[in-house]
MDAnalysis code that builds the backbone (N, CA, C; Angstrom):
import MDAnalysis as mda
import numpy as np

u = mda.Universe.empty(387, n_residues=129, atom_resindex=np.repeat(np.arange(129), 3), trajectory=True)
u.add_TopologyAttr("name", ["N", "CA", "C"] * 129)
u.add_TopologyAttr("resid", np.arange(1, 130))
u.add_TopologyAttr("resname", ["MET", "GLU", "ARG", "ASP", "ASP", "TYR", "THR", "PRO", "ALA", "ARG", "ARG", "SER", "VAL", "GLN", "ASN", "LEU", "SER", "ASN", "GLU", "SER", "GLU", "ASP", "SER", "ASN", "ALA", "ASN", "ASN", "ALA", "ASN", "ASN", "ALA", "LYS", "GLY", "GLU", "PHE", "THR", "THR", "ALA", "ASN", "SER", "SER", "SER", "ALA", "SER", "LEU", "GLN", "LEU", "SER", "GLN", "GLY", "ILE", "LEU", "GLN", "MET", "TYR", "GLU", "PRO", "PRO", "LEU", "ALA", "LYS", "ALA", "LYS", "GLY", "GLN", "LEU", "LYS", "GLU", "LEU", "ILE", "GLY", "LYS", "GLN", "ASN", "LYS", "ILE", "TYR", "ILE", "ASP", "LEU", "SER", "ALA", "GLU", "LYS", "PHE", "LYS", "LEU", "ASP", "ASN", "ALA", "GLU", "VAL", "ILE", "LYS", "LEU", "GLN", "GLU", "MET", "LYS", "ARG", "ALA", "ILE", "ASN", "ILE", "GLN", "THR", "SER", "LYS", "GLN", "LYS", "GLU", "LEU", "GLN", "ARG", "LYS", "LEU", "GLN", "LYS", "GLN", "GLN", "HIS", "GLU", "GLU", "SER", "LEU", "ILE", "ALA", "LYS", "LYS"])
u.atoms.positions = np.array([
    [10.123, -82.891, -22.733],
    [11.036, -81.869, -23.175],
    [10.435, -80.740, -24.470],
    [9.428, -81.800, -24.831],
    [8.214, -80.473, -25.633],
    [7.353, -79.414, -24.520],
    [7.422, -80.487, -22.976],
    [6.352, -78.471, -21.985],
    [7.711, -77.812, -22.290],
    [8.812, -78.646, -22.098],
    [10.206, -76.530, -21.743],
    [10.302, -76.254, -22.760],
    [10.148, -76.964, -24.438],
    [10.096, -75.526, -25.148],
    [9.115, -74.658, -25.836],
    [7.932, -75.206, -24.760],
    [6.484, -74.236, -24.910],
    [6.452, -73.363, -24.285],
    [6.917, -74.083, -22.544],
    [7.407, -73.038, -21.531],
    [7.283, -71.626, -21.085],
    [9.070, -71.415, -22.435],
    [8.891, -70.133, -22.858],
    [7.939, -69.412, -23.764],
    [7.880, -69.716, -24.521],
    [6.848, -69.396, -25.209],
    [5.638, -69.476, -24.635],
    [5.094, -70.138, -23.947],
    [4.118, -69.438, -23.178],
    [3.990, -68.693, -22.073],
    [5.138, -67.758, -21.782],
    [5.270, -67.468, -20.629],
    [5.649, -66.039, -21.386],
    [6.409, -65.866, -22.694],
    [6.007, -64.655, -23.286],
    [4.761, -63.850, -23.860],
    [3.953, -64.902, -23.834],
    [2.471, -65.345, -24.443],
    [1.923, -64.576, -23.124],
    [2.015, -65.135, -21.855],
    [1.372, -65.003, -20.975],
    [1.682, -63.063, -19.991],
    [3.080, -63.039, -20.676],
    [3.722, -61.613, -20.363],
    [2.882, -60.364, -21.135],
    [2.531, -61.135, -22.833],
    [1.858, -59.821, -23.754],
    [0.723, -59.904, -23.260],
    [-0.134, -61.362, -22.698],
    [-1.390, -60.474, -22.429],
    [-1.702, -59.760, -20.995],
    [-1.092, -60.562, -20.745],
    [-0.407, -59.483, -19.020],
    [-1.124, -58.194, -19.113],
    [0.346, -57.841, -20.265],
    [1.021, -56.419, -20.350],
    [-0.073, -55.734, -20.643],
    [-1.095, -56.514, -22.064],
    [-2.122, -55.939, -22.532],
    [-3.626, -55.070, -21.656],
    [-3.371, -56.452, -20.674],
    [-4.122, -56.562, -19.309],
    [-4.146, -54.973, -18.246],
    [-2.826, -55.255, -18.392],
    [-2.880, -53.888, -17.714],
    [-2.591, -52.501, -18.507],
    [-2.008, -52.563, -19.947],
    [-2.587, -51.618, -20.425],
    [-3.776, -50.984, -20.558],
    [-4.798, -51.619, -20.397],
    [-5.730, -51.988, -20.424],
    [-6.488, -51.186, -19.219],
    [-5.922, -51.877, -17.832],
    [-6.599, -51.494, -16.599],
    [-5.865, -49.990, -16.663],
    [-4.743, -49.430, -17.199],
    [-4.305, -48.170, -16.661],
    [-5.121, -46.920, -17.513],
    [-5.573, -47.852, -19.368],
    [-6.428, -46.886, -19.478],
    [-7.753, -46.277, -19.137],
    [-8.248, -47.494, -18.770],
    [-9.395, -47.347, -17.720],
    [-9.986, -46.464, -16.160],
    [-8.064, -46.493, -16.103],
    [-7.922, -45.970, -14.738],
    [-7.726, -44.189, -15.932],
    [-6.741, -44.265, -16.265],
    [-7.105, -42.436, -16.895],
    [-8.107, -42.019, -17.151],
    [-9.222, -42.972, -18.340],
    [-9.765, -42.385, -17.678],
    [-11.104, -42.196, -17.245],
    [-11.700, -42.958, -16.216],
    [-11.504, -42.772, -15.024],
    [-10.876, -41.161, -14.197],
    [-9.582, -41.238, -13.867],
    [-8.955, -40.188, -13.500],
    [-9.355, -38.683, -14.611],
    [-9.679, -38.881, -16.300],
    [-10.247, -37.581, -17.017],
    [-11.446, -37.420, -16.510],
    [-12.661, -37.745, -16.672],
    [-13.697, -37.830, -15.622],
    [-13.911, -38.025, -14.406],
    [-13.128, -37.716, -13.191],
    [-12.952, -37.534, -12.571],
    [-11.811, -36.437, -11.998],
    [-11.308, -35.784, -13.301],
    [-10.354, -34.509, -13.089],
    [-11.504, -33.715, -13.771],
    [-12.664, -33.734, -14.510],
    [-13.517, -33.418, -15.429],
    [-14.999, -33.289, -14.526],
    [-14.930, -33.634, -13.703],
    [-16.126, -33.499, -12.710],
    [-15.462, -32.232, -11.364],
    [-14.535, -33.046, -10.859],
    [-14.100, -32.114, -10.236],
    [-13.762, -30.525, -10.821],
    [-12.950, -30.876, -12.006],
    [-13.218, -29.020, -12.697],
    [-14.164, -28.725, -12.164],
    [-15.304, -29.100, -12.960],
    [-16.719, -28.577, -12.916],
    [-17.411, -28.209, -12.097],
    [-16.884, -29.166, -10.529],
    [-16.976, -29.114, -9.397],
    [-16.521, -27.347, -8.653],
    [-15.251, -27.305, -8.578],
    [-14.653, -26.224, -8.701],
    [-15.015, -24.677, -9.785],
    [-15.024, -25.682, -10.509],
    [-16.080, -24.228, -11.200],
    [-17.089, -23.311, -10.268],
    [-17.988, -24.636, -10.337],
    [-19.153, -24.142, -9.889],
    [-19.334, -23.469, -7.972],
    [-18.040, -24.318, -7.606],
    [-17.968, -24.247, -5.968],
    [-17.237, -22.666, -6.349],
    [-16.497, -22.005, -7.639],
    [-15.755, -20.712, -7.252],
    [-16.775, -20.023, -7.937],
    [-17.919, -20.254, -8.403],
    [-19.227, -19.339, -8.966],
    [-19.692, -18.998, -7.790],
    [-20.554, -20.167, -6.661],
    [-21.000, -19.699, -6.029],
    [-20.932, -18.420, -5.013],
    [-18.937, -19.183, -4.587],
    [-18.743, -18.122, -3.477],
    [-18.769, -16.879, -4.280],
    [-18.123, -16.365, -5.656],
    [-18.279, -15.527, -6.094],
    [-19.731, -14.581, -6.425],
    [-20.890, -16.018, -6.191],
    [-21.908, -15.078, -6.125],
    [-22.915, -15.016, -4.377],
    [-21.676, -15.350, -4.141],
    [-21.893, -15.485, -2.039],
    [-21.181, -13.603, -1.906],
    [-20.186, -13.303, -2.404],
    [-19.133, -12.993, -1.987],
    [-19.302, -11.316, -2.499],
    [-19.492, -11.180, -3.802],
    [-19.563, -10.565, -4.773],
    [-20.072, -8.903, -4.033],
    [-21.773, -9.192, -3.521],
    [-22.266, -7.807, -3.882],
    [-21.611, -7.159, -2.068],
    [-21.321, -8.215, -1.390],
    [-20.601, -7.414, 0.317],
    [-19.654, -5.727, -0.150],
    [-18.406, -7.212, -1.347],
    [-17.654, -6.688, -1.500],
    [-17.850, -5.713, -2.766],
    [-18.676, -5.614, -3.279],
    [-19.015, -4.361, -4.060],
    [-19.311, -2.861, -3.567],
    [-19.762, -3.184, -2.297],
    [-20.617, -2.385, -1.432],
    [-19.357, -2.183, -0.194],
    [-18.439, -3.232, 0.478],
    [-17.419, -2.481, 0.593],
    [-16.958, -1.288, 0.350],
    [-16.639, -2.403, -1.340],
    [-15.631, -0.877, -2.261],
    [-15.998, 0.184, -2.895],
    [-17.421, 0.725, -2.529],
    [-18.565, 1.607, -2.615],
    [-17.796, 2.951, -1.230],
    [-18.185, 2.053, -0.375],
    [-18.025, 2.732, 0.912],
    [-16.020, 3.289, 0.839],
    [-15.264, 1.676, 0.973],
    [-13.698, 2.491, 0.768],
    [-13.637, 3.291, -0.103],
    [-14.398, 4.124, -1.544],
    [-14.439, 4.715, -1.710],
    [-14.692, 6.156, -1.496],
    [-15.754, 6.347, -0.834],
    [-16.784, 7.475, -0.292],
    [-15.934, 7.679, 0.578],
    [-14.973, 6.573, 1.626],
    [-13.910, 7.576, 3.026],
    [-12.962, 7.664, 2.410],
    [-12.715, 7.533, 1.405],
    [-11.088, 8.219, 1.237],
    [-11.695, 9.124, 0.029],
    [-13.203, 9.743, -1.059],
    [-12.927, 11.317, -0.688],
    [-12.834, 11.768, 0.667],
    [-13.830, 11.707, 1.279],
    [-13.923, 12.411, 3.275],
    [-12.093, 12.366, 3.617],
    [-11.492, 10.777, 3.396],
    [-10.368, 11.975, 3.898],
    [-8.987, 13.015, 3.228],
    [-9.712, 12.433, 1.593],
    [-9.405, 13.719, 1.000],
    [-9.667, 15.469, 0.978],
    [-10.742, 15.599, 1.477],
    [-11.387, 16.420, 2.249],
    [-10.821, 17.149, 2.967],
    [-10.688, 16.296, 4.004],
    [-10.294, 16.465, 5.438],
    [-9.360, 16.854, 5.455],
    [-8.312, 16.153, 4.723],
    [-6.565, 16.346, 4.453],
    [-6.410, 17.720, 3.606],
    [-7.608, 18.202, 2.558],
    [-6.654, 19.218, 1.858],
    [-7.464, 20.908, 2.613],
    [-9.007, 20.554, 3.886],
    [-9.333, 21.332, 4.797],
    [-8.092, 21.353, 5.764],
    [-7.302, 20.528, 6.419],
    [-6.345, 20.648, 7.391],
    [-5.285, 21.323, 6.356],
    [-4.581, 20.648, 5.356],
    [-3.592, 21.454, 4.592],
    [-4.131, 23.231, 4.538],
    [-5.568, 23.356, 4.179],
    [-5.271, 25.182, 4.329],
    [-5.004, 24.986, 5.436],
    [-6.567, 24.875, 6.426],
    [-6.475, 25.411, 8.474],
    [-4.352, 25.665, 8.120],
    [-3.934, 24.666, 8.098],
    [-1.900, 24.616, 8.357],
    [-1.677, 26.332, 7.782],
    [-1.788, 26.160, 6.485],
    [-1.034, 26.968, 6.127],
    [-1.733, 28.111, 5.801],
    [-3.197, 28.566, 6.471],
    [-3.581, 29.800, 7.351],
    [-2.615, 30.043, 8.143],
    [-2.712, 28.889, 9.120],
    [-1.776, 29.406, 10.916],
    [-0.411, 29.227, 10.742],
    [-0.122, 28.836, 9.214],
    [1.542, 28.966, 9.301],
    [1.947, 30.281, 8.817],
    [1.164, 31.064, 7.575],
    [0.557, 32.407, 7.073],
    [1.126, 33.585, 8.177],
    [-0.117, 33.402, 9.190],
    [-0.538, 33.740, 10.666],
    [0.587, 33.825, 11.447],
    [1.728, 32.878, 11.714],
    [3.298, 33.139, 12.278],
    [3.914, 34.064, 12.026],
    [4.032, 33.379, 10.470],
    [4.642, 34.382, 9.891],
    [4.700, 35.611, 9.974],
    [3.709, 35.868, 9.322],
    [3.122, 37.374, 9.699],
    [3.677, 37.861, 11.443],
    [3.310, 37.478, 12.061],
    [3.120, 37.821, 13.863],
    [5.259, 37.378, 13.873],
    [5.206, 36.960, 13.167],
    [7.328, 37.273, 13.283],
    [7.723, 38.232, 12.632],
    [6.779, 38.442, 11.418],
    [7.299, 39.914, 10.798],
    [7.550, 41.128, 11.799],
    [6.279, 41.488, 12.099],
    [5.740, 41.865, 13.356],
    [6.447, 42.470, 14.118],
    [6.592, 41.022, 15.027],
    [7.390, 41.022, 15.812],
    [9.217, 41.881, 15.814],
    [9.420, 41.033, 14.402],
    [11.180, 41.424, 13.942],
    [10.845, 43.412, 13.913],
    [9.848, 43.850, 12.996],
    [9.800, 45.108, 11.983],
    [9.608, 45.568, 13.787],
    [8.405, 45.328, 15.350],
    [8.665, 46.340, 16.294],
    [10.266, 46.325, 17.006],
    [11.108, 44.738, 16.430],
    [12.295, 45.148, 17.516],
    [13.549, 46.038, 16.477],
    [13.187, 46.089, 15.053],
    [14.015, 46.840, 15.107],
    [13.794, 48.155, 15.076],
    [12.422, 49.222, 14.909],
    [12.345, 49.946, 15.603],
    [12.599, 50.222, 16.874],
    [12.508, 49.544, 17.897],
    [13.179, 49.851, 18.832],
    [14.540, 50.048, 19.479],
    [15.517, 48.724, 18.354],
    [16.737, 48.739, 18.037],
    [17.001, 50.221, 17.483],
    [16.933, 50.936, 16.800],
    [17.372, 51.915, 16.357],
    [16.580, 52.707, 17.577],
    [15.366, 52.994, 17.859],
    [14.804, 54.031, 18.699],
    [16.274, 54.110, 19.907],
    [16.846, 53.314, 20.367],
    [17.368, 52.425, 21.438],
    [18.497, 53.603, 21.159],
    [19.158, 53.199, 19.691],
    [21.153, 53.258, 19.257],
    [20.394, 55.428, 19.475],
    [19.355, 55.364, 18.378],
    [19.406, 57.233, 18.081],
    [18.918, 57.991, 19.642],
    [18.382, 57.050, 20.985],
    [18.753, 57.296, 22.117],
    [20.059, 58.020, 22.767],
    [20.897, 56.498, 22.758],
    [22.554, 56.815, 23.096],
    [23.005, 57.486, 22.097],
    [22.688, 57.476, 21.034],
    [23.235, 58.641, 20.605],
    [23.148, 60.087, 21.287],
    [22.094, 60.413, 21.168],
    [21.395, 61.802, 21.575],
    [21.952, 62.031, 23.449],
    [21.815, 61.023, 23.874],
    [22.887, 60.914, 25.156],
    [24.571, 61.306, 25.321],
    [24.785, 60.116, 24.594],
    [26.643, 60.864, 24.601],
    [26.572, 61.788, 23.800],
    [26.039, 62.501, 22.958],
    [25.773, 63.597, 22.519],
    [26.023, 65.193, 23.838],
    [24.710, 64.750, 24.389],
    [24.826, 65.861, 25.675],
    [25.976, 65.539, 26.278],
    [26.300, 64.046, 27.195],
    [27.379, 63.583, 28.066],
    [28.938, 64.711, 27.397],
    [28.913, 64.037, 25.589],
    [30.189, 64.839, 25.083],
    [29.583, 66.744, 25.900],
    [28.265, 67.521, 25.412],
    [28.325, 68.709, 25.739],
    [28.624, 69.006, 26.946],
    [27.973, 67.989, 27.680],
    [28.124, 68.958, 29.402],
    [29.379, 68.149, 29.938],
    [30.385, 67.698, 29.448],
    [31.839, 67.341, 29.312],
    [32.564, 68.656, 29.281],
    [32.126, 69.380, 27.659],
    [32.914, 70.469, 27.079],
    [32.692, 71.845, 28.498],
    [31.046, 71.515, 28.322],
    [31.229, 72.581, 28.990],
    [31.814, 72.906, 30.244],
    [31.470, 71.431, 31.493],
    [32.547, 71.535, 32.496],
    [34.022, 71.530, 32.285],
    [34.807, 71.910, 30.719],
    [35.597, 71.531, 31.621],
    [36.574, 73.684, 30.946],
    [35.288, 74.328, 29.996],
    [35.614, 75.603, 30.289],
    [35.096, 76.615, 31.441],
])
């Protein structure tokens, strides 16, 4: 019976020591994890710095070329806009001249019709006499 009395006590002591060992093992694993995390963080940082060093000069060159290209595009756009404005103005001027010519022709035609009607009226009056 003594054995039975001590058995639960032994079990609880064993459980406590096992829990202690488990927690020590977890702490050790956590420390390793933190070390691994620190190493991987350092490795990630070094890797990203290496990638930046490798790609930064070509990217800077490409950025400069893009700025130059955008500047040239803007100049071409301005030149094309100015040329379009000139062409539009030339077309407007041509249209205005054509309208003026049509108005002159219309007024001349009306004047000739009036003269013709007047002449025909005079001839009809002479014929009646």
